[in-house]
N, C-alpha and C positions, 0 to 999 in steps of 0.2 A: 570753596569746594570742599565738599564731604569726601570721608573716604569711601564710603559707597560708589560715588559717581565723578566722572570728568565731565567736563564741560567741552560741549562741541564748537566748532570756529564760530558758530552764530549767537552763543550763549546760551541754549537748551540742552538740557540734560539728554544723554543718549541712553536710551533703556534697550534695545534689542540690536541682537547681531546682524548686521545687512545681509550675511550668506547666508544664515540658517532661521533667523528669526528667535533665537534662544534668548534669554535674558543675558543681559552684560552686566558685569561685575568688574571692580576694580582690584586687580590683582599685581604682586610684586612675583615677577617671573624670574627664573635663576639664570635665563640669557638676555635678560634685561637690566638697566642701571636705573631705572624710573617705573611708577605703577604704571600699568596697560590696562585698557578694558578689554576684557577677555570674557568669552561665553564659555558655557560647561564642557562644550565639544570640542573646545582648544583653539578657535579664532580667535584671534588677535584683530582690534579694530586700531588702528595708528590714526591719531586724530593729528593730521599736519597741515600745515599753512597751503593756503590756495597759491596757486601760479597766476600771476597776474602781468602780462606784456602789453608796452607800450610803446607808443613812437611818436618823437617829436618831429611832426612834418616841418620843411623849408622850402622858403622861396624866395629869392630875390632881398636876402639878409633879415626877412620875417620867419616868426614860426606862429602856426596856429594852436591856437586852444579854443577849447571849447567851455562854455558854462554848462554845469549838469544839468540834466531836467528829472532825475530819480535820485532816492535817496540810497545810500548816505551822502551827506554834502550836497544836497541840492541847491543849486546857485551858485557853487565856487567852480573855480576855473582850473582845469585840468589840461593836458594833450588826451588823443584818443588812446584807448588802452580798456583792457576789460578780460576777462578769464579765459585762459587759453583751452580751448578745445582738444579732446583725445585724439584726433585724426589729423593734429595739423602739427607743422614745426614751428618754432617762436617767431621766426620771420615769417611766415605765412600768416600765423596770429595776428602780428603787429599791423600788416597790410589789409586784413580782415578787419579788424577794428576800426582802422582808418576809414576805409569805404563805408562801413556801416553806421559811423558815428558823425562823419564830415563829407561823406559821398565823393573822396578824392581817392584816386587811384596814388598810393604811395609807393616808391621804391626805397625798400630800406637799405641803409647804406654801410651803416657800422654801429655797434654797441657802445651807448654812451655808458651804461653800468647796472649792475645788480644790486638790487637794495633790499632789506627785510625789516622788517616789523614783527614782533612777537602776538602773539595770543594768548587766551581768548579773549581778554579785556582789553580795551573797550570796543573791538570787533575783532573779526577773524585776523588771523595772524597770515602775512603775506610774503612771498618773496615776489619780488617785481623787475622785471628785466626790461631795459627800455632803451630802446634804437633811436637813432636821426634816422630821419629819409628824407627823399627830395620828392617834389612834387611837380609836374610838369603842367600842361594846360589844365583847366577844369577850373569851376566855382565850387568853392566849398559853401555848403549848405547843411544846417541842422539837421540831423537824423533824429528819430523819435528819442533818444538817450540824451541829447542836447537842448539848452533854451536858446542858445544862438552860438555863432562861432566867429573870430575875430583874428585877425593876423595882427602880430606884436613886433614892433622893433625891439631889441632886448631891454632898452632903457624903459619901454613902457610895461613889463611884466608885472601883472597886478600880484606881486610877493604877498600882500597882507589878505588875498582873497582865493589862495590856492587851497584847493580841496585836501590834500593829504602831506604828510611829511615827505614821503616817497617821490612825490610830484615836485616839492621845493629841493629835494635832494638832486634830484636827476637834471632839473633846470640849472642848479647852481653848477653843477658838473658838465653840463653841455654848455654854460657859457665859458666856464675856465680852459675848455679845450677848443672853442669854437676857432679861435685864431690859428690854433694847429691846423684844422679843418680846412680853413680857408687858404693856407698855405700850399697844400698839397692840390688844391681843386683846379 
């Protein structure tokens, strides 16, 4: 990374201010502790992590995972999740992602954990918020972002084929606390 540019979360250089279109330069600002992208009109462009919301759907002692149909990590397993939209809560985002990706209505029950991975390399920095959710009736079907969907008992989770570190961390936390949740049910 040069002194004149900062990399965007996708790795490309950012050149212009999204507010006014003026060129961006890297400056150390008196009120900041690190260099920031700034235009000559004083607009600061903060390059922050993406907010990813996921849900681990549960039914009869099994969890639902999907095999990704899109990059990055096409063919790897994960639970339903994706970027949060501007007009929704985290609970709404989790339920929406489950419906879009696996065709099920999931009732978000409680937080599994919050996980983060810095960027910009090897990809965008993310803050991942993962919930557990229950599924009533209905058949899981692969949406346009999934090659397949499958229910797994905990012993069958394909650990070596999971899409992301955050997927592994969340599923590990889910497994660790599963007994506590079952006692309360």
